C-alpha positions in Angstrom: 8.4 19.9 18.4 5.5 17.5 17.8 6.4 13.8 18.2 5.3 10.9 15.9 5.8 7.2 16.3 5.4 5.0 13.3 5.1 1.2 13.9 6.3 -0.8 11.0 7.8 2.4 9.6 10.3 1.0 7.0 7.9 0.2 4.2 6.5 2.6 1.5 3.8 4.2 3.7 6.0 4.5 6.8 8.9 6.0 4.9 6.8 8.5 3.0 5.1 9.5 6.2 8.3 9.8 8.2 10.0 11.9 5.6 6.9 14.2 5.1 6.6 14.8 8.9 10.3 15.4 9.3 10.3 18.0 6.6 7.6 19.8 8.6 9.6 19.8 11.8 8.3 16.7 13.5 10.4 14.5 15.8 9.9 11.0 14.2 10.7 7.5 15.4 10.0 4.4 13.4 10.1 0.8 14.5 10.7 -2.5 12.6 12.1 -6.0 13.3 15.1 -6.0 10.9 17.8 -3.4 11.3 19.4 -4.5 8.0 16.3 -3.3 6.1 16.0 0.3 7.2 15.9 2.6 4.2 18.9 5.0 4.3 16.8 8.1 3.6 15.3 7.8 7.1 18.7 8.3 8.9 19.7 11.0 6.5 16.5 12.9 7.4 17.1 12.5 11.1 14.4 9.8 11.7 15.2 7.5 14.6 14.8 3.7 14.2 14.1 1.3 17.0 14.3 -2.5 16.6 11.5 -4.5 18.2 8.6 -6.9 17.8 5.3 -5.3 16.7 3.3 -7.7 18.8 5.2 -7.1 22.0 3.0 -4.7 24.1 5.8 -4.0 26.6 8.2 -3.0 23.8 5.5 -0.7 22.3 4.9 1.0 25.7 8.7 1.5 26.2 9.1 3.1 22.7 6.1 5.3 23.2 7.4 6.5 26.6 5.5 9.5 27.9 3.3 9.7 24.8 3.2 11.2 21.4 1.2 13.6 19.3 0.7 11.0 16.6 0.9 7.2 16.5 0.8 5.6 13.1 0.3 1.8 13.0 1.4 0.7 9.6 1.8 -3.0 10.6 -1.6 -3.7 12.3 -2.8 -6.9 10.5 -5.1 -8.6 13.0 -6.9 -8.3 16.3 -3.8 -9.4 18.4 -1.8 -6.5 16.9 -4.6 -4.1 17.7 -4.9 -5.4 21.3 -1.2 -4.9 21.8 -1.4 -1.2 20.8 -4.9 -0.4 22.2 -3.7 0.4 25.8 -1.3 3.1 24.4 -3.8 5.2 22.5 -4.9 7.1 25.6 -1.4 8.7 25.6 -1.6 9.8 22.0 -3.4 12.8 20.6 -4.1 11.2 17.3 -3.9 7.6 16.2 -3.8 6.2 12.6 -4.3 2.6 11.6 -3.4 1.5 8.1 -6.1 -0.9 7.0 -7.0 -2.0 3.4 -9.6 -1.8 0.6 -9.5 -5.6 1.0 -12.1 -5.4 3.8 -14.9 -4.5 1.3 -17.4 -6.9 -0.1 -19.8 -6.4 -3.0 -23.5 -7.4 -2.9 -22.7 -11.0 -3.5 -20.0 -11.2 -0.8 -17.1 -11.1 -3.2 -13.9 -9.3 -2.2 -10.4 -8.4 -3.4 -9.0 -11.9 -2.5 -12.0 -14.1 -3.4 -11.9 -16.7 -6.2 -14.3 -14.6 -8.2 -13.5 -10.9 -8.4 -15.9 -8.4 -6.9 -18.2 -6.2 -9.0 -19.1 -3.0 -7.2 -21.9 -0.8 -8.4 -19.6 2.3 -8.4 -16.9 4.0 -6.4 -16.6 2.3 -3.0 -17.8 4.4 -0.1 -16.7 3.9 3.5 -20.2 2.7 4.3 -19.9 -0.3 1.9 -20.3 -3.7 3.5 -17.2 -5.4 4.8 -16.1 -9.0 5.5 -17.0 -10.4 8.8 -14.3 -9.8 11.4 -11.9 -12.8 11.7 -10.4 -12.7 15.2 -7.8 -15.3 14.4 -4.1 -14.3 14.0 -3.4 -13.7 10.3 -0.7 -16.4 10.2 -3.1 -18.9 11.7 -5.4 -19.0 8.7 -7.4 -15.8 9.0 -8.3 -14.1 5.8 -6.4 -10.9 5.2 -9.5 -8.7 4.9 -11.3 -10.3 7.8 -8.3 -10.0 10.1 -8.1 -6.3 9.1 -11.8 -5.8 10.0 -11.2 -7.4 13.4 -8.2 -5.1 14.0 -10.3 -2.0 13.0 -13.0 -3.0 15.5 -10.7 -3.5 18.4 -9.1 0.0 17.9 -12.4 1.8 17.3 -14.3 0.1 20.2 -13.0 2.4 22.9 -13.9 5.7 21.2 -10.3 6.8 21.0 -9.3 9.3 18.2 -8.3 6.5 15.8 -8.4 7.3 12.1 -8.6 4.0 10.1 -7.3 4.5 6.6 -8.2 2.1 3.8 -5.8 2.4 0.8 -5.9 0.3 -2.3 -3.0 -0.7 -4.5 -0.1 1.1 -2.6 2.8 2.3 -4.6 5.9 4.1 -3.5 9.7 3.8 -3.0 10.7 1.1 -0.5 7.6 -0.9 -1.1 7.8 -4.5 0.0 5.7 -5.4 -3.0 6.5 -2.9 -5.8 3.9 -3.9 -8.4 5.3 -1.5 -11.0 8.4 -3.8 -11.0 6.6 -5.9 -13.6 6.9 -3.0 -16.1 10.2 -1.6 -14.8 11.9 -5.0 -15.2 10.6 -5.2 -18.8 12.0 -1.7 -19.6 15.4 -2.7 -18.1 15.4 -5.8 -20.2 14.6 -3.9 -23.4 11.2 -5.5 -24.1 9.5 -3.6 -26.9 6.1 -5.1 -26.5 3.9 -5.5 -23.4 1.1 -8.0 -23.3 -2.0 -7.0 -21.5 -5.2 -9.0 -20.8 -8.1 -7.2 -22.4 -5.8 -4.6 -23.8 -5.3 -3.3 -20.3 -8.7 -1.8 -19.9 -9.0 -3.0 -16.3 -8.3 -0.8 -13.3 -7.8 -1.2 -9.6 -7.4 2.2 -7.8 -3.8 2.9 -6.9 -2.8 4.7 -3.6 0.5 6.5 -3.6 2.3 6.3 -0.3 2.9 10.0 -0.7 -0.9 10.5 -0.8 -1.4 8.3 2.3 1.2 10.4 4.1 -0.6 13.6 3.2 -3.8 12.2 4.6 -2.0 11.1 7.8 -0.7 14.6 8.3 -4.2 16.0 7.8 -5.9 13.7 10.3 -3.1 14.3 12.8 -4.4 17.9 13.0 -8.1 16.9 13.4 -8.1 13.8 15.6 -11.3 11.7 15.8 -12.6 8.2 15.5 -13.3 7.6 11.8 -12.8 5.5 8.7 -11.4 7.0 5.5 -10.6 5.7 2.1 -7.4 7.0 0.6 -6.4 6.7 -3.1 -4.9 8.7 -5.9 -7.1 11.4 -7.4 -7.2 9.4 -10.7 -7.7 5.7 -11.4 -5.6 4.8 -14.4 -6.2 1.7 -16.4 -3.6 -1.0 -16.7 -2.7 0.2 -20.2 -2.3 3.8 -18.8 -0.1 2.5 -16.0 2.1 0.6 -18.4 2.5 3.6 -20.6 3.1 6.0 -17.7 6.0 3.8 -16.5 7.5 3.5 -19.9 7.2 7.3 -20.5 8.7 8.1 -17.1 11.7 5.9 -18.0 12.1 7.2 -21.6 10.9 3.9 -23.1 8.3 3.0 -25.7 6.5 -0.2 -26.4 3.6 -1.6 -28.2 0.6 -3.0 -26.3 -0.5 -6.4 -27.4 -4.1 -7.4 -26.5 -4.4 -10.8 -24.9 -8.1 -11.9 -25.1 -9.8 -12.1 -21.7 -11.0 -15.6 -22.6 -7.3 -16.8 -22.7 -6.9 -19.1 -19.7 -3.1 -18.7 -19.5 -1.3 -16.3 -17.2 0.0 -14.3 -20.1 -0.9 -10.7 -20.0 -2.0 -10.7 -16.3 -1.1 -7.8 -14.0 -2.0 -6.8 -10.4 -4.5 -4.3 -11.6 -6.8 -6.5 -13.7 -10.3 -5.5 -12.5 -13.0 -5.1 -15.1 -15.3 -3.4 -14.2 -12.8 -1.2 -12.5 -12.5 -1.0 -8.7 -12.5 2.6 -7.4 -12.5 4.2 -4.0 -14.7 7.2 -3.1 -12.4 9.6 -1.3 -14.8 12.5 -0.7 -14.7 12.0 3.1 -11.0 12.6 3.2 -11.2 15.7 1.1 -13.9 17.1 3.4 -11.3 17.2 6.1 -9.1 19.4 4.0 -6.9 16.7 2.7 -4.9 17.6 -0.5 -3.3 14.8 -2.4 0.4 15.0 -3.2 -0.4 14.3 -6.8 -2.0 11.9 -9.3 -0.5 8.6 -10.4 1.8 10.0 -13.1 3.0 12.7 -10.7 3.8 10.4 -7.8 5.1 7.3 -9.5 8.5 8.6 -10.6 9.9 8.4 -7.1 9.3 4.6 -7.0 10.5 4.1 -10.5 13.8 6.0 -9.8 14.3 3.9 -6.7 13.6 0.6 -8.5 16.0 1.5 -11.4 18.8 2.7 -9.1 18.4 -0.3 -6.8 18.5 -2.7 -9.7 21.8 -1.2 -10.9 23.5 -1.5 -7.5 25.6 -4.6 -6.7 23.7 -5.3 -3.5 20.3 -4.0 -4.8 18.8 -7.5 -5.1 18.2 -7.5 -1.3 15.5 -4.9 -1.8 13.9 -6.2 -5.0 11.7 -9.2 -5.7 13.7 -12.4 -6.1 13.6 -14.0 -9.6 11.5 -16.9 -8.2 9.1 -14.7 -6.2 5.7 -16.5 -6.3 3.9 -13.2 -6.8 6.2 -11.7 -9.5 7.5 -14.7 -11.4 4.3 -15.6 -13.2 3.9 -11.9 -14.2 7.4 -11.8 -15.7 7.4 -15.1 -17.6 9.0 -14.0 -20.9 9.2 -17.5 -22.2 5.4 -17.9 -22.0 4.9 -14.5 -23.5 7.3 -15.2 -26.5 5.6 -18.6 -27.1 2.2 -16.9 -27.1 3.4 -14.3 -29.6 5.0 -17.0 -31.8 1.7 -18.9 -31.7 
C-alpha cells in the first residue's frame, strides 16, 4: 500500500487529495494544528490526522518516519517552511508543493495582489516572469507571492523530485476562504438580483480542489523537479459563476450591471479581472493529467457543503463570520439596496 503524507491537509486541497488517494488504496496521513477543525469525511475514509506545528522540523521528521511515496505540502508559505521540510525530501519518492498563481508578474511588474491589477498578454505559461523571492517570513511583512517564490526556490534548489503546483482561485468543500459563499449566501437569503461590476464580464481562472488532487495523483506517478500550473479546463466569467451557483441550487436571479467607473464596492467579486486572467495548463496535460471536471461539474460539492453547513446549529464555525473583512464588503446588502434605490 503506497503511503502519502499531506502537510496542512485539512483545507480544500488537502481534503480532496486525501479522499482521492484513499479511494485508490493509499495509506494517507494529514497534519494540521487544530484538532477541532478536522473535516469529518477524513476519519470516515480512514485518513489519519496528526496534530503538530508545520514549521517544526522535528515534528515533521517524526511524522514522516521511515519515508513515504508521496509528500504533499499544502501549507508551505515561505522560505522558513520550505527549509523545515527540505531535509525530508530525500526519503520521499515524489514531493508536491502547493504554490500560487500570485507569483506571476506582467510586463509592468503588476501581480495578483498589486494596487493596479495585472494585464497579461494571454494565458499565463509557467515561464512567465515572477516576483522576486522574498526570504522574510510571511507574517513578518513578506509579500504573499514573493514568499511563495522563495519557498519554491528552496525546495527546487537541491534537484529533488519536487513538483511545484501553481493553482489560481481554489474552490472546493472545506475551503478556508470559500469565495462562492458570496453567491450561496444570497441564494439562502432569497435575493432575486445580483449586482456585478461590468455585468460580470471579468474572469480569474478558478482551480477546483478536485482538479488539483487529480494532478497531484498524476505527478506522484512521474516524480521530477518541475513547475506546473493547475486550473479548471474552463475559465468562466463572473456572470457565468453567479449563474452556475444559482442553477446548481435551483435559484434564479437577474444580473444588474454596475458600471466599472462606479467607485463604490457595490458589485465587486473575487473574480473581477478584465482582461481575464487565465493559466496555461498544457504542461500538466502533457504528463497525462485528466481534470476531474470543469467549473460547473466540480462546484456542486462545495455548494452542497456550504448549504448543509449553514443549516447546522454549529455550522458557523466553518463558515465566514458576518464581519469577516474579506466577505463583509462583498455581502453588503444595505449598500446594494441603496444603490438600486438611487
